[in-house]
C-alpha positions as CSV (number, residue, x, y, z in Angstrom):
1,M,-31.5,14.3,24.0
2,W,-32.2,17.2,26.2
3,D,-28.2,18.7,25.3
4,R,-29.4,20.5,21.5
5,I,-30.4,23.9,22.5
6,T,-30.1,25.6,19.0
7,K,-32.3,28.9,19.6
8,P,-32.1,31.3,22.7
9,A,-35.5,31.0,24.4
10,D,-37.8,34.1,24.1
11,P,-36.6,37.3,26.7
12,V,-40.2,37.9,27.5
13,H,-41.1,34.0,28.5
14,V,-37.8,34.3,30.8
15,A,-38.2,37.5,32.1
16,A,-42.3,35.9,33.3
17,V,-40.9,32.6,34.7
18,V,-38.0,34.5,36.6
19,D,-40.4,37.2,37.7
20,L,-42.9,34.7,39.0
21,A,-40.1,32.8,40.7
22,R,-38.4,35.3,42.6
23,R,-41.9,36.6,44.2
24,A,-43.2,32.9,45.1
25,G,-42.7,31.3,48.3
26,P,-41.2,27.9,48.6
27,R,-43.4,24.7,48.6
28,C,-40.4,22.1,49.0
29,G,-38.9,23.1,52.2
30,A,-36.7,26.4,51.7
31,V,-36.3,25.7,47.7
32,I,-38.3,27.4,45.2
33,V,-38.8,25.0,42.4
34,V,-40.0,26.1,39.0
35,A,-41.6,23.5,36.8
36,V,-41.0,23.5,33.4
37,D,-44.0,21.3,31.9
38,G,-45.7,20.4,28.2
39,H,-45.5,18.7,25.7
40,S,-42.4,17.3,23.6
41,G,-41.0,19.8,21.2
42,S,-42.5,22.8,23.0
43,G,-39.2,24.2,23.9
44,K,-39.5,23.2,27.8
45,T,-35.4,22.6,27.4
46,T,-34.7,25.6,26.1
47,L,-36.7,28.1,28.4
48,A,-35.7,26.2,31.7
49,A,-32.1,26.8,30.6
50,A,-32.3,30.2,30.3
51,V,-34.2,30.3,33.1
52,A,-31.6,28.4,35.4
53,D,-29.3,31.1,34.6
54,A,-30.9,33.8,35.4
55,L,-32.0,32.2,38.6
56,V,-28.4,30.8,39.1
57,A,-30.3,27.2,39.6
58,Q,-29.6,23.7,39.4
59,V,-31.9,22.2,36.4
60,V,-33.1,18.7,36.7
61,H,-33.5,17.1,33.1
62,L,-36.4,14.7,33.4
63,D,-35.1,13.3,30.1
64,L,-32.4,11.7,32.1
65,V,-34.9,10.5,34.6
66,Y,-37.5,8.8,32.3
67,P,-36.8,5.0,32.7
68,G,-37.4,4.2,29.0
69,W,-40.4,5.1,26.6
70,D,-43.2,3.8,28.8
71,G,-41.8,5.8,32.1
72,L,-43.2,9.2,32.0
73,A,-45.6,8.7,34.7
74,R,-43.0,6.6,36.7
75,A,-40.9,9.6,36.4
76,V,-43.2,11.4,38.2
77,D,-43.0,9.3,41.3
78,I,-39.2,9.4,41.2
79,L,-38.9,13.1,40.6
80,A,-41.3,13.5,44.3
81,T,-40.0,10.7,46.2
82,R,-36.3,10.9,45.0
83,I,-36.1,14.4,44.4
84,L,-38.4,16.7,45.8
85,R,-39.6,15.1,49.1
86,P,-35.8,15.3,50.4
87,L,-34.8,18.3,49.4
88,S,-38.3,19.7,51.3
89,Q,-36.8,18.1,54.3
90,G,-33.8,20.2,54.1
91,R,-31.7,17.2,52.7
92,S,-29.7,16.8,49.9
93,A,-31.1,14.3,47.2
94,A,-30.2,12.1,44.1
95,Y,-31.4,10.6,41.1
96,R,-29.6,8.0,38.7
97,R,-29.7,8.7,35.3
98,W,-31.8,6.7,32.8
99,D,-29.2,5.0,29.6
100,W,-31.1,5.1,27.2
101,E,-28.9,3.0,24.8
102,H,-28.6,0.1,27.3
103,G,-32.3,0.8,28.7
104,E,-30.6,0.7,32.2
105,W,-30.3,2.8,35.3
106,A,-26.7,4.4,35.4
107,E,-24.7,6.5,37.6
108,E,-26.7,8.6,40.3
109,H,-26.5,12.8,40.4
110,P,-26.8,14.7,43.2
111,V,-29.4,17.5,43.8
112,L,-28.2,19.8,46.9
113,P,-30.7,22.1,48.6
114,A,-30.3,25.8,46.7
115,P,-32.7,28.8,46.6
116,F,-33.7,27.5,43.3
117,L,-34.6,24.5,41.2
118,V,-35.8,24.3,37.9
119,V,-37.1,21.2,36.8
120,D,-37.4,20.5,32.8
121,G,-39.8,18.0,31.3
122,C,-43.0,16.3,30.4
123,G,-44.3,15.8,33.7
124,S,-42.3,17.7,35.7
125,S,-45.9,19.4,37.3
126,V,-48.0,17.1,37.2
127,L,-49.1,15.5,40.9
128,P,-47.6,14.5,43.3
129,A,-44.2,16.6,42.2
130,G,-46.4,19.3,41.4
131,A,-47.2,19.8,45.1
132,Y,-43.9,21.0,45.6
133,A,-43.6,23.5,42.5
134,A,-43.5,27.2,43.6
135,V,-44.1,27.8,40.0
136,R,-45.6,25.6,37.9
137,V,-45.1,26.7,33.4
138,F,-46.9,24.9,30.7
139,L,-45.3,25.2,27.3
140,D,-47.2,24.0,24.1
141,A,-47.2,24.8,20.6
142,S,-48.9,23.5,17.6
143,P,-48.9,19.7,17.1
144,A,-47.2,19.7,13.9
145,L,-44.5,22.2,15.0
146,R,-43.7,20.3,18.0
147,R,-43.2,17.2,16.2
148,A,-40.8,18.7,13.7
149,R,-38.8,20.3,16.5
150,G,-38.8,17.0,18.4
151,L,-37.8,14.8,15.4
152,A,-35.4,17.4,14.4
153,R,-33.9,17.1,17.8
154,D,-33.7,13.7,18.1
155,G,-34.6,12.3,14.9
156,D,-34.2,8.5,13.9
157,T,-33.7,7.8,18.0
158,Y,-37.4,9.2,18.8
159,A,-39.5,8.8,15.8
160,P,-40.8,5.0,16.0
161,H,-42.0,5.9,19.5
162,W,-43.1,9.7,19.1
163,E,-46.8,8.6,18.7
164,H,-46.7,6.2,22.0
165,W,-45.0,9.3,24.6
166,A,-47.6,11.7,22.8
167,A,-50.5,9.8,23.5
168,Q,-48.6,9.2,27.2
169,E,-48.4,12.9,27.7
170,D,-51.7,13.5,26.4
171,E,-53.2,10.9,29.3
172,L,-51.1,12.0,31.9
173,F,-51.7,15.8,31.5
174,E,-56.0,15.3,31.0
175,R,-56.0,13.2,34.1
176,D,-53.9,15.2,36.1
177,G,-55.2,18.8,34.8
178,T,-51.7,19.8,34.6
179,R,-52.4,22.6,32.1
180,R,-55.5,23.9,34.4
181,R,-53.2,24.5,37.0
182,A,-50.1,25.9,35.5
183,D,-49.4,29.5,36.6
184,L,-48.3,30.3,33.4
185,L,-49.1,29.2,30.0
186,I,-46.5,29.8,27.0
187,D,-47.4,29.0,23.4
188,T,-44.1,28.6,21.4
189,T,-45.5,28.1,17.7
190,T,-44.5,31.8,16.8
191,V,-41.4,31.8,19.1
């Protein structure tokens, strides 16, 4: 899902996030976590990749962590307990990749302590994981554009799940107040 970046991120957006990250104090041990959050199809992966390149940071893509189409909220807990908590204690972390095709957990991926970590995905700045984020970025775009982008990216795989996933996003973000707690709001409708 997350490897089909076709258009570069807006350099102004990248610079703004990188500037925030370089000025931020860590909240995850010595690691400065940049959480790139927002609705599906808003451009999170594109921005996260550019920010990670600029900061020479590893990226954790939550698309690899969600345990299926009902797993958005569960992924927040996995992020907090299996990745961010160990890093906050100066230890290496790891997560298992969700195999979307087979509907089961697959191989494990290490996450090593480093100066910066970029977390890309819906729920990346939602509490309790959001408490570890030094920079919380929330991306959005018009609903029609987000849907068009998401379906162009994932096609028939995502189409039957779009409404269900969008409802999970709305409920999670509203309950958490994610948008209100963001350090930076970016609208990618015109990008």
